[in-house]
Backbone bond lengths (Angstrom), bond angles and torsions (degrees), N, CA, C in turn:
res aa  C-N    CA-C-N  psi(-1)  N-CA   C-N-CA  omega(-1)  CA-C   N-CA-C  phi
1 M - - - 1.453 - - 1.530 109.73 -
2 D 1.310 117.59 132.64 1.445 120.99 175.92 1.523 110.23 -65.39
3 K 1.327 115.55 145.02 1.452 120.37 177.13 1.522 109.67 -77.13
4 L 1.320 115.84 135.22 1.458 119.67 178.86 1.526 109.87 -74.04
5 T 1.305 116.29 130.84 1.461 122.47 173.38 1.522 107.43 -137.30
6 P 1.345 118.14 159.03 1.470 119.15 177.43 1.518 112.69 -57.70
7 E 1.326 117.12 -29.92 1.456 120.81 -174.75 1.527 113.15 -79.23
8 N 1.351 117.41 -29.88 1.460 117.06 -173.75 1.523 113.49 -96.03
9 L 1.332 117.45 7.02 1.454 119.95 173.68 1.525 110.13 -83.05
10 N 1.303 115.90 136.21 1.455 120.31 175.20 1.539 109.12 -59.25
11 P 1.324 117.88 134.66 1.477 119.91 -178.91 1.519 113.43 -55.42
12 E 1.330 116.93 -29.26 1.461 118.69 -178.97 1.527 111.27 -66.10
13 I 1.334 117.16 -25.03 1.464 120.23 177.16 1.523 109.90 -65.16
14 Y 1.322 116.68 -40.06 1.466 119.64 177.33 1.528 110.72 -64.51
15 N 1.326 116.85 -37.13 1.457 119.61 177.60 1.526 111.00 -64.78
16 L 1.317 116.01 -41.24 1.467 120.01 177.18 1.526 111.07 -65.06
17 F 1.328 116.36 -40.10 1.465 119.80 178.95 1.527 110.71 -64.67
18 D 1.330 116.29 -39.26 1.460 119.75 177.22 1.529 110.25 -60.92
19 K 1.323 116.56 -42.08 1.467 119.49 177.42 1.528 110.82 -64.62
20 Y 1.314 116.03 -39.08 1.462 120.09 -179.61 1.525 111.56 -64.54
21 V 1.335 117.69 -48.61 1.463 119.56 -175.92 1.523 112.19 -74.29
22 H 1.333 117.04 -12.04 1.461 119.62 175.41 1.527 111.36 -108.97
23 S 1.353 114.21 21.36 1.473 122.35 169.76 1.523 113.92 62.10
24 Q 1.339 116.78 25.58 1.458 119.72 175.18 1.522 111.28 -86.03
25 I 1.320 116.67 -24.24 1.457 122.59 169.98 1.522 107.60 -136.26
26 D 1.330 116.78 157.26 1.464 118.59 -179.74 1.534 110.09 -94.78
27 R 1.307 115.06 179.01 1.463 120.92 -175.82 1.524 111.28 -59.22
28 R 1.323 116.89 -44.27 1.463 120.47 -178.54 1.527 110.78 -62.69
29 Q 1.318 116.94 -42.35 1.464 120.35 178.70 1.530 111.34 -64.00
30 F 1.341 116.14 -40.31 1.458 119.06 177.98 1.521 110.95 -61.45
31 L 1.330 116.35 -49.49 1.465 119.91 -176.88 1.523 111.35 -63.74
32 R 1.311 116.95 -37.40 1.459 120.44 179.70 1.532 111.15 -68.30
33 S 1.332 116.38 -38.77 1.462 120.55 -175.66 1.519 112.87 -78.65
34 V 1.342 117.17 -34.43 1.451 119.57 -171.78 1.525 112.09 -68.77
35 G 1.328 116.62 -23.32 1.453 119.72 -179.56 1.510 114.07 -60.92
36 K 1.330 117.08 -23.12 1.470 120.84 179.54 1.529 111.99 -68.64
37 Y 1.338 115.74 -18.43 1.469 119.25 -170.51 1.526 112.71 -119.02
38 T 1.334 117.50 12.60 1.458 120.08 -179.50 1.522 111.09 -108.63
39 A 1.307 115.18 154.03 1.463 120.55 178.08 1.524 110.05 -76.30
40 A 1.289 115.77 162.55 1.464 121.52 178.17 1.524 109.72 -58.98
41 G 1.314 116.11 136.55 1.456 120.78 177.95 1.508 114.36 91.05
42 I 1.327 117.34 -4.50 1.467 120.53 178.44 1.523 108.38 -110.11
43 S 1.310 117.06 119.80 1.458 121.13 -176.79 1.521 110.93 -84.18
44 A 1.305 115.27 155.57 1.459 120.45 176.98 1.527 110.68 -63.04
45 N 1.331 117.04 -36.06 1.465 119.88 178.99 1.523 111.94 -65.19
46 S 1.327 116.50 -36.00 1.465 119.22 178.99 1.527 110.23 -69.26
47 V 1.330 117.56 -34.09 1.466 120.98 176.10 1.513 110.41 -65.20
48 L 1.328 117.03 -44.83 1.466 120.33 179.09 1.522 110.66 -62.40
49 A 1.325 117.43 -42.09 1.459 120.25 178.50 1.527 110.79 -63.32
50 F 1.323 116.63 -38.88 1.460 121.22 179.54 1.527 111.57 -64.32
51 L 1.333 116.86 -40.18 1.456 121.40 -177.29 1.530 113.34 -79.50
52 S 1.308 116.87 -19.55 1.465 120.80 -176.39 1.524 110.58 -75.33
53 P 1.343 116.71 154.39 1.468 119.94 -175.25 1.517 113.50 -65.23
54 N 1.331 114.64 144.37 1.458 122.44 173.50 1.520 107.20 -118.23
55 Y 1.313 115.79 89.79 1.460 119.96 -172.25 1.519 113.28 -70.50
56 A 1.316 116.88 -35.20 1.463 120.21 -174.07 1.521 112.62 -63.24
57 E 1.332 117.13 -33.33 1.466 120.16 -174.26 1.525 113.50 -93.71
58 A 1.327 117.74 -0.03 1.460 119.32 -173.27 1.525 113.75 -118.12
59 V 1.312 118.18 9.04 1.465 120.27 -178.59 1.525 110.14 -68.44
60 Q 1.314 116.52 126.24 1.459 121.08 176.95 1.525 112.15 -96.05
61 I 1.318 116.90 -38.25 1.467 121.95 178.65 1.523 107.36 -123.46
62 A 1.310 117.09 111.63 1.461 121.52 -175.37 1.522 111.46 -64.09
63 A 1.312 115.61 150.75 1.463 120.81 -179.07 1.524 112.02 -61.36
64 N 1.319 116.82 -28.26 1.469 120.73 -179.45 1.527 112.69 -102.87
65 D 1.318 117.55 21.86 1.462 121.27 179.94 1.540 109.44 -57.07
66 E 1.327 115.85 122.83 1.465 120.72 -174.36 1.519 113.37 -69.13
67 R 1.316 117.31 -13.48 1.461 119.87 177.80 1.517 112.22 -75.16
68 L 1.326 115.84 -13.22 1.454 120.66 -173.04 1.524 112.41 -117.72
69 K 1.313 113.93 155.09 1.449 122.64 165.58 1.523 106.47 -111.21
70 T 1.312 116.10 110.19 1.466 120.63 -179.71 1.520 108.88 -123.59
71 E 1.303 115.34 144.40 1.465 120.28 179.96 1.522 109.00 -157.86
72 Y 1.319 115.13 151.23 1.452 120.09 171.04 1.523 108.25 -86.55
73 I 1.312 114.80 130.13 1.457 120.54 178.51 1.528 108.11 -123.70
74 E 1.314 115.85 170.86 1.456 120.71 172.77 1.519 108.61 -129.49
75 Y 1.309 115.36 140.80 1.462 120.49 175.95 1.523 108.20 -130.49
76 D 1.317 116.18 162.01 1.455 120.80 -175.55 1.527 111.43 -65.29
77 S 1.315 116.20 131.32 1.443 121.27 175.40 1.520 109.91 -71.81
78 A 1.320 116.29 141.94 1.460 120.22 178.65 1.524 110.95 -64.39
79 K 1.324 116.34 -22.76 1.457 120.35 -179.03 1.520 111.30 -69.72
80 G 1.327 116.61 -23.13 1.464 120.47 179.07 1.520 111.93 90.98
81 G 1.324 114.69 140.36 1.451 119.64 175.81 1.508 114.87 80.67
82 G 1.298 118.07 5.43 1.452 120.76 -179.28 1.504 111.57 -148.83
83 S 1.315 116.11 -174.49 1.460 120.81 -179.75 1.519 109.83 -139.02
84 I 1.325 115.05 162.00 1.451 122.63 179.05 1.524 108.10 -118.23
85 K 1.323 115.78 131.69 1.453 121.55 175.89 1.524 109.25 -81.52
86 A 1.328 115.98 142.50 1.464 120.16 178.63 1.519 109.55 -150.19
87 L 1.328 115.19 155.23 1.458 121.48 173.11 1.524 108.07 -95.10
88 L 1.324 116.67 123.48 1.460 122.84 178.30 1.527 107.51 -108.93
89 S 1.335 116.51 125.90 1.468 121.40 -174.75 1.511 110.91 -134.07
90 R 1.320 116.09 140.58 1.468 122.66 172.28 1.519 107.39 -162.26
91 K 1.321 116.76 168.16 1.457 120.04 179.71 1.520 110.31 -64.39
92 A 1.323 115.29 149.87 1.465 120.51 -173.59 1.521 112.21 -67.62
93 E 1.315 117.06 -36.36 1.457 120.27 -177.19 1.526 109.32 -119.43
94 V 1.324 115.48 100.28 1.460 121.59 -178.67 1.524 108.73 -132.96
95 K 1.308 115.68 129.79 1.465 120.04 179.75 1.519 111.94 -97.13
96 D 1.322 116.96 -36.66 1.454 121.00 -177.36 1.526 110.50 -98.26
97 K 1.324 115.60 160.45 1.453 120.25 175.56 1.527 109.75 -67.63
98 L 1.331 115.41 148.36 1.461 121.71 -172.44 1.521 111.82 -110.33
99 P 1.323 117.30 148.07 1.464 119.68 168.32 1.523 109.48 -68.59
100 G 1.317 115.85 152.55 1.460 119.86 -173.28 1.517 114.31 -115.39
101 I 1.325 115.36 153.84 1.463 121.95 175.34 1.528 108.71 -135.10
102 V 1.317 115.97 128.48 1.462 122.00 168.64 1.520 107.44 -88.51
103 V 1.321 117.30 125.07 1.463 122.92 -178.67 1.528 108.09 -106.79
104 V 1.325 116.34 118.51 1.467 121.11 -172.89 1.529 110.21 -107.66
105 H 1.310 115.22 125.73 1.466 121.54 -175.02 1.523 112.44 -74.60
106 E 1.331 114.25 175.45 1.459 122.27 177.87 1.531 109.33 -79.60
107 N 1.306 117.95 -157.12 1.463 121.27 -173.73 1.524 112.42 -90.59
108 R 1.340 115.78 37.79 1.470 118.10 -175.87 1.518 112.94 -146.44
109 G 1.328 117.61 13.38 1.453 120.85 178.11 1.517 112.62 88.91
110 L 1.322 115.12 -178.06 1.462 122.06 -175.64 1.526 109.80 -79.97
111 N 1.309 115.72 85.86 1.464 120.43 -178.89 1.533 110.60 -88.40
112 P 1.334 118.25 173.19 1.469 120.91 -176.80 1.522 113.99 -58.37
113 H 1.329 118.25 -32.20 1.458 119.88 -179.97 1.526 111.42 -64.76
114 I 1.314 117.77 -45.60 1.466 120.53 -178.88 1.520 110.42 -68.51
115 E 1.316 118.13 -35.38 1.467 119.80 173.70 1.528 109.95 -60.73
116 D 1.326 116.47 -40.81 1.464 120.97 178.37 1.528 110.60 -63.22
117 V 1.325 117.27 -43.31 1.464 121.17 177.86 1.528 110.29 -60.42
118 A 1.328 116.88 -40.94 1.464 119.91 178.90 1.523 111.13 -63.44
119 R 1.324 117.15 -39.06 1.463 119.96 177.41 1.522 111.36 -67.42
120 R 1.335 117.11 -34.71 1.469 119.73 176.21 1.533 110.11 -60.79
121 G 1.329 116.63 -42.39 1.451 120.01 177.35 1.515 112.27 -61.44
122 A 1.327 116.00 -37.09 1.464 119.96 178.15 1.523 111.33 -67.63
123 I 1.329 116.91 -41.45 1.465 120.47 176.98 1.523 110.54 -59.60
124 D 1.322 116.07 -33.16 1.462 120.66 -179.24 1.528 112.97 -81.15
125 G 1.327 117.59 3.92 1.464 119.90 170.39 1.511 117.03 106.93
126 F 1.325 117.48 16.73 1.460 121.16 -179.47 1.523 110.20 -116.55
127 I 1.319 115.91 159.11 1.453 120.32 167.11 1.522 106.26 -95.80
128 T 1.318 116.84 121.72 1.456 121.14 -172.44 1.520 110.45 -115.61
129 I 1.310 114.70 145.95 1.460 120.72 173.45 1.518 107.93 -127.13
130 A 1.320 115.85 126.57 1.465 122.44 -178.80 1.526 108.09 -120.16
131 P 1.320 117.61 96.06 1.468 120.67 -178.12 1.526 112.79 -75.13
132 D 1.312 114.62 157.89 1.460 121.67 173.14 1.517 108.04 -111.23
133 A 1.327 116.68 103.86 1.460 120.60 -178.07 1.525 112.60 -67.18
134 L 1.332 116.95 -10.29 1.459 120.04 178.52 1.522 113.00 -87.62
135 T 1.324 117.79 1.47 1.470 121.14 -177.52 1.523 113.00 -50.62
136 P 1.338 120.09 -45.83 1.474 118.97 -178.69 1.527 113.67 -62.71
137 L 1.347 116.78 -16.48 1.467 121.33 179.59 1.514 111.62 -107.64
138 G 1.326 116.82 14.78 1.454 121.29 178.09 1.510 114.42 106.90
139 G 1.323 117.97 -6.70 1.456 121.63 178.40 1.513 113.17 90.06
140 Y 1.338 115.07 173.67 1.471 120.68 178.35 1.526 109.06 -52.68
141 P 1.347 118.01 125.25 1.468 120.37 -169.93 1.514 115.26 -84.41
142 G 1.337 117.88 1.18 1.455 119.54 177.58 1.505 114.31 105.37
143 N 1.314 118.22 -10.31 1.464 121.38 173.34 1.518 108.65 -148.80
144 D 1.325 115.48 154.16 1.461 120.18 -171.70 1.518 113.42 -73.90
145 D 1.334 117.98 -32.28 1.462 119.43 179.98 1.530 110.57 -60.78
146 D 1.328 116.43 -49.25 1.462 119.67 178.54 1.527 110.68 -68.80
147 G 1.331 116.41 -32.39 1.452 119.90 177.53 1.517 112.21 -62.33
148 R 1.338 116.49 -43.43 1.464 119.79 177.30 1.519 111.31 -62.50
149 A 1.329 115.77 -41.64 1.465 119.37 179.89 1.522 110.96 -62.43
150 L 1.329 116.93 -40.54 1.458 120.18 178.64 1.525 111.34 -67.08
151 Q 1.333 116.37 -43.55 1.459 118.51 -175.67 1.524 111.76 -64.43
152 K 1.335 117.46 -29.58 1.462 120.82 176.72 1.530 111.55 -63.65
153 K 1.330 116.87 -20.60 1.457 120.46 -178.93 1.532 112.99 -83.72
154 R 1.318 116.37 -11.30 1.464 119.72 -179.91 1.529 110.25 -95.58
155 D 1.312 115.31 145.32 1.453 121.07 176.12 1.526 109.80 -72.31
156 R 1.331 116.33 131.49 1.461 120.95 -175.64 1.529 111.61 -62.30
157 N 1.315 116.86 -39.50 1.463 119.69 -179.27 1.527 111.70 -69.33
158 E 1.328 116.97 -34.11 1.462 119.67 176.35 1.521 110.78 -67.56
159 M 1.330 116.70 -38.11 1.464 118.99 176.00 1.522 110.70 -64.03
160 L 1.321 117.43 -41.30 1.468 120.00 176.11 1.516 110.82 -56.21
161 E 1.317 116.97 -44.52 1.467 120.21 179.85 1.523 111.16 -62.17
162 D 1.328 116.90 -36.09 1.467 119.74 179.25 1.525 111.59 -68.95
163 F 1.326 117.73 -33.76 1.469 119.54 175.91 1.530 110.87 -72.97
164 I 1.320 117.08 -34.43 1.466 119.89 174.41 1.531 109.77 -64.02
165 A 1.333 116.45 -37.87 1.465 120.23 176.81 1.528 111.22 -64.25
166 A 1.343 117.74 -30.19 1.464 120.54 175.58 1.515 110.32 -66.23
167 Y 1.324 116.50 -38.51 1.473 120.30 174.09 1.525 109.94 -58.60
168 D 1.320 117.20 -45.33 1.465 120.84 -179.70 1.530 111.24 -62.61
169 Y 1.340 115.78 -41.20 1.463 119.52 178.23 1.519 110.38 -60.40
170 L 1.323 116.53 -46.52 1.458 120.49 -178.17 1.526 111.05 -67.32
171 Y 1.315 116.52 -38.76 1.461 120.69 -179.77 1.533 110.87 -59.28
172 N 1.309 116.90 -35.63 1.458 121.76 -177.99 1.523 113.84 -94.15
173 H 1.315 117.16 2.84 1.470 119.95 -178.94 1.529 109.59 -74.29
174 P 1.325 117.83 135.89 1.470 120.11 -176.29 1.528 114.64 -64.01
175 E 1.334 117.88 -18.05 1.463 120.26 179.54 1.528 113.06 -95.45
176 C 1.338 117.37 1.95 1.462 121.74 -178.41 1.522 110.13 -105.72
177 N 1.323 115.86 141.75 1.466 120.27 -179.12 1.524 113.51 -85.30
178 G 1.326 117.32 3.08 1.456 121.30 177.94 1.515 114.74 87.21
179 C 1.329 117.47 -6.75 1.466 121.70 176.46 1.532 107.88 -96.06
180 I 1.319 116.05 111.37 1.462 120.34 -169.03 1.517 110.81 -129.73
181 G 1.329 114.85 138.89 1.454 122.39 173.20 1.512 110.13 -121.29
182 V 1.312 116.18 178.77 1.465 121.50 178.06 1.514 108.88 -137.90
183 V 1.324 115.42 141.24 1.459 122.01 171.12 1.518 107.41 -128.81
184 G 1.325 116.12 137.65 1.456 119.72 -179.27 1.510 111.12 -147.20
185 F 1.331 115.13 158.29 1.460 121.92 -172.79 1.521 109.97 -126.73
186 C 1.350 116.47 124.16 1.459 122.35 179.58 1.532 109.53 60.11
187 F 1.338 119.48 -113.90 1.462 120.08 172.67 1.518 109.63 -50.04
188 G 1.330 116.27 -42.98 1.459 120.49 179.18 1.515 112.87 -64.63
189 G 1.346 116.43 -30.31 1.455 119.38 175.80 1.518 111.43 -66.34
190 S 1.335 116.32 -39.65 1.460 118.92 177.02 1.522 110.72 -67.30
191 I 1.330 117.27 -36.50 1.465 120.44 176.38 1.525 110.23 -65.33
192 A 1.323 117.52 -39.31 1.465 120.54 177.61 1.525 110.60 -60.12
193 N 1.337 116.52 -42.71 1.461 120.02 175.69 1.529 111.19 -61.50
194 K 1.321 116.71 -43.10 1.465 120.83 -178.90 1.530 111.36 -67.28
195 M 1.324 116.61 -36.57 1.462 119.15 178.03 1.520 110.92 -66.02
196 A 1.335 116.73 -33.97 1.460 120.02 175.26 1.524 110.87 -63.31
197 V 1.325 116.07 -33.19 1.462 120.77 176.74 1.524 111.50 -72.09
198 R 1.324 116.10 -40.52 1.459 121.25 -168.58 1.529 115.53 -88.71
199 I 1.335 117.45 -25.32 1.471 120.01 -171.58 1.524 109.55 -111.41
200 P 1.320 117.91 103.71 1.468 119.88 -178.49 1.527 113.51 -60.81
201 G 1.342 116.72 -30.54 1.459 120.20 -176.61 1.511 115.16 -88.49
202 L 1.324 118.08 -0.21 1.462 120.77 178.94 1.524 109.31 -63.37
203 K 1.330 116.09 132.87 1.461 120.20 -173.28 1.524 113.89 -94.37
204 A 1.322 118.32 -18.05 1.462 120.72 -178.80 1.523 108.92 -167.97
205 A 1.337 116.13 143.46 1.460 121.29 176.33 1.522 109.11 -132.58
206 V 1.343 115.64 132.79 1.467 121.20 -177.24 1.530 108.52 -129.06
207 P 1.335 117.20 89.00 1.464 120.11 176.79 1.531 111.37 -85.71
208 F 1.321 115.28 128.99 1.459 121.14 170.46 1.528 107.96 -96.42
209 Y 1.330 116.66 119.07 1.468 123.97 178.12 1.523 111.91 37.63
210 G 1.333 114.21 55.69 1.457 120.39 -177.82 1.512 112.86 -105.83
211 G 1.332 115.27 148.36 1.453 120.81 175.08 1.525 110.74 -61.36
212 Q 1.313 115.83 150.97 1.457 121.42 -170.30 1.529 111.55 -98.74
213 P 1.342 116.13 151.00 1.460 119.62 173.58 1.520 110.84 -74.22
214 S 1.324 116.36 169.47 1.457 120.12 179.17 1.522 110.39 -72.36
215 A 1.316 115.88 162.94 1.462 120.62 179.57 1.523 111.03 -60.19
216 D 1.315 117.57 -37.30 1.467 120.71 179.31 1.527 111.32 -66.64
217 E 1.315 116.63 -36.60 1.465 120.08 -179.15 1.522 111.89 -68.54
218 V 1.314 117.60 -30.16 1.467 121.22 -176.90 1.523 111.34 -57.68
219 A 1.300 117.45 -32.46 1.465 121.12 179.89 1.520 112.17 -59.76
220 L 1.341 117.07 -23.24 1.465 121.39 -176.12 1.528 112.95 -90.10
221 I 1.321 117.48 -5.67 1.459 120.75 -177.37 1.529 110.41 -73.23
222 H 1.338 115.60 131.12 1.464 121.29 174.12 1.526 111.68 -113.75
223 A 1.328 116.69 -28.45 1.465 120.75 -175.76 1.521 111.29 -73.58
224 P 1.329 118.10 140.40 1.468 120.28 169.87 1.527 110.03 -65.70
225 L 1.314 116.08 146.26 1.456 122.14 -174.50 1.524 111.24 -116.84
226 L 1.324 115.26 139.51 1.462 122.52 167.45 1.517 105.79 -121.48
227 L 1.331 116.98 113.24 1.458 121.78 -171.32 1.520 110.45 -111.89
228 H 1.342 115.82 129.56 1.461 122.00 179.43 1.528 109.56 -113.89
229 Y 1.337 116.06 127.38 1.457 121.37 177.68 1.529 109.97 -129.38
230 A 1.328 114.58 152.14 1.465 121.37 175.54 1.518 108.85 -98.97
231 E 1.318 116.82 132.42 1.464 120.26 -175.21 1.528 112.45 -57.95
232 Q 1.331 117.89 -35.98 1.457 120.91 -175.65 1.528 113.77 -88.99
233 D 1.318 116.60 6.63 1.468 121.68 -176.87 1.534 109.69 -91.45
234 K 1.315 116.40 72.87 1.458 120.43 -174.59 1.528 112.03 -63.13
235 R 1.323 117.07 -34.17 1.468 120.84 -177.44 1.528 111.17 -59.94
236 V 1.317 117.47 -52.54 1.468 121.09 -178.09 1.530 110.69 -76.76
237 N 1.311 116.35 -38.87 1.463 119.63 -175.69 1.526 113.07 -64.59
238 A 1.325 117.08 -20.34 1.462 119.98 -179.02 1.527 111.89 -59.48
239 G 1.336 116.97 -27.51 1.457 120.10 -179.31 1.517 114.83 -89.21
240 W 1.334 117.42 -4.46 1.460 120.14 -174.80 1.528 114.18 -70.11
241 P 1.327 121.09 -44.94 1.466 119.34 -177.59 1.533 113.39 -55.12
242 A 1.326 117.35 -43.73 1.466 120.03 179.33 1.524 111.07 -67.65
243 Y 1.327 116.16 -36.57 1.468 120.11 178.46 1.523 109.93 -64.75
244 E 1.323 116.17 -46.67 1.460 119.12 -179.57 1.534 110.93 -63.26
245 E 1.310 116.92 -39.79 1.467 120.10 178.29 1.527 110.62 -58.98
246 A 1.331 116.16 -43.17 1.466 120.02 179.65 1.523 111.53 -68.68
247 L 1.338 117.41 -38.93 1.461 120.15 177.77 1.528 111.01 -61.62
248 K 1.329 116.03 -42.05 1.461 119.68 178.06 1.528 111.36 -67.55
249 K 1.307 116.23 -41.76 1.469 120.73 -179.34 1.520 111.30 -58.63
250 H 1.338 115.94 -41.37 1.468 120.62 -176.70 1.525 112.60 -95.28
251 K 1.331 115.44 7.95 1.464 121.46 174.88 1.530 112.14 56.57
252 K 1.320 115.67 47.50 1.457 121.47 178.88 1.529 110.49 -87.82
253 E 1.324 115.37 151.15 1.464 120.64 179.69 1.528 109.22 -85.16
254 Y 1.315 115.77 121.17 1.460 118.71 178.93 1.521 110.48 -153.61
255 I 1.331 113.82 153.66 1.459 123.14 170.80 1.524 105.87 -128.92
256 V 1.323 117.24 134.62 1.458 120.11 179.14 1.525 108.91 -124.52
257 H 1.331 115.03 139.65 1.459 122.03 174.65 1.526 108.14 -127.41
258 V 1.315 116.12 127.15 1.462 121.61 173.40 1.525 106.90 -110.33
259 Y 1.329 116.16 116.85 1.465 121.09 -172.83 1.529 109.50 -88.16
260 P 1.327 117.12 121.33 1.471 120.91 -172.79 1.525 112.98 -69.52
261 D 1.324 114.01 142.22 1.475 122.14 170.74 1.524 113.46 61.37
262 V 1.337 117.99 28.62 1.463 119.88 177.18 1.523 109.71 -123.11
263 K 1.315 114.32 161.95 1.460 121.46 -174.58 1.527 111.20 -103.98
264 H 1.318 115.50 164.22 1.454 121.24 170.30 1.530 108.64 -51.87
265 G 1.323 116.13 135.56 1.458 119.76 -178.83 1.511 114.09 85.40
266 F 1.326 117.64 15.08 1.472 119.97 -174.66 1.517 113.22 -62.77
267 H 1.339 118.22 -19.52 1.462 119.89 -179.27 1.529 112.39 -82.70
268 N 1.300 116.91 -17.23 1.469 121.10 -175.42 1.524 109.70 -80.90
269 D 1.322 115.77 107.43 1.467 121.02 -173.80 1.516 113.72 -83.22
270 T 1.329 117.90 13.72 1.461 120.51 177.86 1.525 112.50 -101.46
271 T 1.339 118.26 -0.78 1.456 121.27 -177.79 1.527 110.37 -132.34
272 P 1.340 117.70 162.71 1.467 120.47 179.79 1.528 114.19 -66.07
273 R 1.327 118.55 -12.19 1.461 119.60 176.43 1.532 111.75 -73.55
274 F 1.318 116.63 -12.24 1.464 122.67 179.81 1.521 110.81 -59.34
275 D 1.331 115.08 134.42 1.462 121.15 174.21 1.532 106.99 -124.44
276 K 1.317 116.44 104.77 1.459 120.72 -171.37 1.521 113.88 -58.56
277 P 1.338 120.11 -49.13 1.473 118.78 -179.04 1.531 112.52 -58.84
278 S 1.331 116.74 -45.39 1.462 120.03 -179.00 1.522 111.09 -68.94
279 A 1.326 116.80 -39.90 1.461 120.13 180.00 1.525 111.27 -64.60
280 S 1.323 116.39 -44.16 1.466 120.21 179.71 1.526 111.11 -63.01
281 L 1.316 115.90 -42.43 1.459 120.19 179.55 1.524 110.76 -65.59
282 A 1.328 116.76 -44.73 1.457 120.47 -178.90 1.524 111.07 -63.61
283 W 1.334 116.89 -40.83 1.465 119.51 -179.88 1.521 111.13 -67.50
284 Q 1.324 117.57 -42.74 1.460 119.47 178.95 1.524 110.90 -64.05
285 R 1.311 116.65 -40.84 1.463 119.46 175.46 1.525 111.05 -60.26
286 S 1.321 116.25 -38.52 1.464 120.31 -179.67 1.522 111.19 -65.95
287 I 1.322 116.35 -46.13 1.468 120.16 -179.73 1.524 110.14 -64.68
288 D 1.313 117.77 -41.95 1.471 120.43 177.53 1.527 110.76 -61.42
289 F 1.317 116.47 -40.37 1.466 121.75 179.25 1.532 110.15 -64.00
290 F 1.318 116.43 -46.16 1.466 119.95 178.64 1.530 110.96 -62.72
291 R 1.303 117.50 -40.82 1.466 119.43 178.58 1.526 111.01 -63.35
292 Q 1.303 116.01 -37.59 1.459 120.19 179.53 1.527 111.46 -68.45
293 K 1.328 117.13 -38.06 1.455 120.85 -172.40 1.534 114.52 -95.31
294 L 1.334 117.34 -22.52 1.466 120.05 -171.35 1.513 115.02 -110.61
295 V 1.310 117.38 -21.58 1.467 120.11 -175.72 1.525 109.00 -85.30
296 K 1.316 115.06 122.43 1.471 119.90 -178.45 1.533 111.29 -76.05
């Protein structure tokens, strides 16, 4: 049997996986379809296992890293009558107030990868809050398949309100200087765009391959934008030309980077879609952007 590598998978398998993780097809449909594109001796289940995240081997900043003070907190849900769980991270020894970043997860809840990303932001000198939009349904269930199923049960606009409430929590936190940005990935990228529309005081928004707001909504954006797209991500990229036209029309501040020869999810280092050079560059650009916009 040939060894599975990111390079020897038929590109159509990645397209099918993208449909699967975005709930356009179910697991059975994925497994049935992927067999058309695999070599003899390679099972569809082994392909799915290969493409699925491996959180244990991809941690960059450990949960118990002594350089950080991390804790799970709860803040009031915008829906009322409940609370949202979030990971709050910052350096262990800080004398001055810190700029803040809201870290918005993908379409599967606050999984270990997004917690790791939030800790990376803290190591880089920010106080970060990474909410779990699945809290009202019991929280991230421990695997992404069940996480996606749970997130489909939540109203998208209610989740947006809960992430906006995370901004409010951070804004009022005694260790935050009140200058706050947002970074989000996939679903989180679309939320980052929406938060730029909804929050006049937001200082910076960094969507990674996120769905775009409507042309009418763009007029309401005040925050400068740093937008990251993957060249091979035709699904998300289809909305970019209209978004850029609206940004130019309303004279909004934005920088866009389209990373060549990479797939949707290229920043996620737990799956074979990860592209280290592009991910490292995109993250450094993001941190530099936040430092420019959030540090007083």
